[in-house]
C-alpha positions in Angstrom: 0.0 0.0 0.0 2.8 2.4 0.8 3.8 2.4 -2.9 0.4 3.8 -3.7 0.2 6.6 -1.1 1.7 9.3 -3.3 -0.9 8.5 -6.1 -3.8 8.2 -3.7 -3.0 11.6 -2.2 -3.7 13.1 -5.6 -7.3 11.9 -5.3 -9.8 14.6 -4.2 -11.3 12.3 -1.6 -7.9 12.1 0.3 -6.9 15.7 -0.3 -5.1 17.3 2.7 -4.2 14.0 4.4 -0.7 13.3 5.5 0.9 10.0 4.6 0.4 8.7 8.1 -3.2 9.8 8.2 -4.0 8.2 4.8 -2.3 4.9 5.8 -4.3 4.8 9.1 -7.5 5.7 7.3 -7.1 2.8 4.8 -6.4 0.5 7.7 -9.5 1.6 9.5 -11.7 1.0 6.5 -9.9 -2.2 5.5 -9.3 -1.1 1.9 -6.7 -3.0 -0.2 -6.0 -2.8 -3.9 -7.7 -5.4 -6.1 -6.8 -6.2 -9.7 -9.7 -6.3 -12.2 -9.2 -7.9 -15.7 -10.0 -6.0 -18.8 -13.7 -6.3 -19.8 -15.0 -7.0 -16.3 -18.3 -5.4 -15.3 -17.6 -3.5 -12.1 -21.0 -2.0 -11.6 -24.2 -3.0 -13.4 -27.3 -0.9 -14.0 -30.0 -1.8 -11.5 -27.8 -3.3 -8.7 -27.5 -1.8 -5.3 -24.0 -1.0 -3.9 -22.6 0.5 -0.7 -19.1 1.0 -2.2 -17.4 3.7 -4.2 -14.2 2.8 -6.1 -10.9 4.6 -6.4 -8.8 3.8 -9.5 -5.1 3.1 -8.7 -4.2 2.1 -12.2 -5.9 1.4 -15.6 -9.1 2.9 -16.9 -12.9 2.3 -16.7 -15.7 3.4 -19.0 -19.0 4.6 -17.5 -21.9 4.1 -20.0 -25.6 3.6 -20.4 -27.3 1.2 -22.8 -30.9 1.8 -24.0 -33.6 -0.8 -24.6 -32.4 -1.4 -28.1 -28.7 -1.9 -27.1 -27.4 1.5 -28.1 -24.5 2.5 -25.8 -23.9 6.1 -24.7 -20.6 6.8 -23.0 -20.8 9.1 -20.0 -17.2 9.2 -19.0 -13.8 7.5 -19.2 -12.0 7.5 -15.9 -8.3 6.9 -15.0 -6.2 7.0 -11.8 -6.8 8.6 -9.3 -10.5 9.1 -10.2 -13.4 7.8 -8.1 -16.7 6.4 -9.3 -19.9 5.0 -7.7 -19.9 7.4 -4.8 -23.4 8.7 -5.6 -25.0 5.3 -5.5 -22.9 4.2 -2.4 -23.9 7.2 -0.3 -27.6 7.3 -1.2 -28.8 4.2 0.6 -30.7 1.7 -1.6 -30.4 3.8 -4.7 -30.1 1.6 -7.8 -27.1 2.1 -10.0 -28.2 3.8 -13.2 -25.1 3.2 -15.3 -22.7 0.3 -16.3 -19.1 0.6 -15.3 -16.6 -1.6 -17.2 -12.9 -2.1 -17.0 -11.7 -0.9 -20.4 -8.2 -2.1 -19.5 -6.8 -4.2 -16.7 -7.1 -1.9 -13.7 -6.4 -1.8 -9.9 -9.2 -0.5 -7.7 -9.6 0.3 -4.0 -13.1 -0.1 -2.7 -14.4 2.5 -0.2 -17.3 1.0 1.8 -19.8 3.7 2.9 -20.5 2.4 6.4 -16.8 1.9 7.2 -16.0 5.4 6.0 -18.7 6.9 8.1 -18.2 4.8 11.3 -14.8 3.1 11.4 -12.5 6.2 11.0 -11.0 6.5 14.5 -9.3 10.0 14.1 -11.9 12.7 14.3 -9.7 15.2 12.4 -9.2 12.7 9.6 -13.0 12.0 9.5 -13.7 15.7 9.2 -11.3 16.1 6.3 -12.8 13.0 4.6 -16.4 14.3 4.9 -15.4 17.7 3.6 -13.6 16.1 0.6 -16.7 14.1 -0.1 -18.7 17.3 -0.4 -16.1 18.7 -2.8 -16.2 15.4 -4.8 -20.0 15.5 -5.2 -19.7 19.2 -6.3 -17.1 18.4 -8.9 -19.1 15.5 -10.4 -22.1 17.9 -10.6 -19.9 20.4 -12.5 -18.8 17.7 -14.9 -22.4 16.5 -15.6 -23.5 20.1 -16.1 -20.8 20.4 -18.7 -22.0 17.3 -20.5 -25.6 18.5 -20.4 -24.5 21.7 -22.1 -22.8 19.7 -24.9 -25.7 17.3 -25.5 -28.3 20.1 -25.5 -26.7 21.5 -28.7 -28.6 20.8 -31.9 -26.7 18.9 -34.5 -23.4 17.0 -34.6 -21.4 20.1 -35.5 -22.6 22.2 -32.5 -22.2 19.3 -30.1 -18.6 18.7 -31.3 -17.6 22.3 -31.2 -19.1 22.7 -27.7 -17.2 19.7 -26.5 -13.9 20.8 -28.0 -14.4 24.3 -26.6 -14.9 22.8 -23.1 -11.7 20.7 -23.5 -9.7 23.7 -24.6 -10.9 25.6 -21.6 -10.1 22.7 -19.2 -6.6 22.4 -20.6 -5.9 26.1 -20.9 -4.8 25.7 -24.4 -6.2 25.6 -27.9 -4.2 22.4 -28.6 -5.0 19.3 -26.5 -5.7 15.6 -26.4 -9.1 14.2 -25.7 -9.9 11.1 -23.7 -11.8 9.2 -26.4 -11.1 7.4 -29.6 -13.4 8.1 -32.5 -16.1 5.5 -31.6 -16.0 6.5 -28.0 -16.4 10.2 -28.9 -19.4 9.3 -31.0 -20.9 7.4 -28.1 -20.2 10.2 -25.7 -21.9 12.7 -28.0 -24.7 10.3 -28.8 -24.1 10.5 -32.6 -23.3 8.2 -35.5 -19.6 7.6 -35.9 -19.6 8.0 -39.7 -21.5 11.3 -39.4 -19.1 12.5 -36.7 -16.0 11.7 -38.9 -17.6 13.5 -41.8 -18.2 16.6 -39.6 -14.6 16.5 -38.3 -13.4 16.4 -41.9 -15.6 19.4 -42.8 -14.2 21.4 -39.9 -10.7 20.6 -40.9 -11.4 21.7 -44.5 -12.9 25.0 -43.2 -9.7 25.7 -41.2 -11.5 25.6 -37.9 -9.6 22.6 -36.4 -6.7 20.4 -36.9 -6.9 16.8 -35.8 -4.8 13.6 -35.6 -6.3 10.7 -33.7 -7.0 12.0 -30.2 -5.2 15.3 -30.6 -7.1 18.5 -31.6 -6.1 22.0 -32.2 -8.7 24.8 -32.5 -7.9 27.4 -35.1 -8.9 31.0 -35.7 -11.5 31.1 -38.6 
């Protein structure tokens, strides 16, 4: 566990904790890393969970699948992101997404009741609860951003809204995105071929440059 302390401290939920406090906290809640094979379903829509999960290595895809089997990607997460906290901390709330390991990954499970009851140091518990509030606020901000993107009419406006957000997040007009072409289409809830066509048009118009996951926004 000591080898992971530096990484775990980068996670928002453990922000402000010393190495000793984090080591004691993980001991209190009996959380140890677990390796998950690629393709494994970690959370399934409809199930009940009392655990959130922190990614130590690898990546996961959060998605929803409609009645006809069409997948929409909500997010791709990597270390040291956390997922499942909303369903874990609202008791008996069914999971509304599917979470799948898109590569072999290592996770630490964070059980709700242990986090609320087993933390022996009151100062650490106060930091932990404060960090949870920040975590929920950050996730709300992220989802608000996606709503803004998906509310745009047409593939072109959705794509430009998404790229504008990524440029703002990176503080640069040149950046890498998290998704390959199919994943981006699923994230934007559009057809892949139509998305590729729109990207080509934007390149021809001199609005963007693109190579695989790298985009540059250009002055018109």
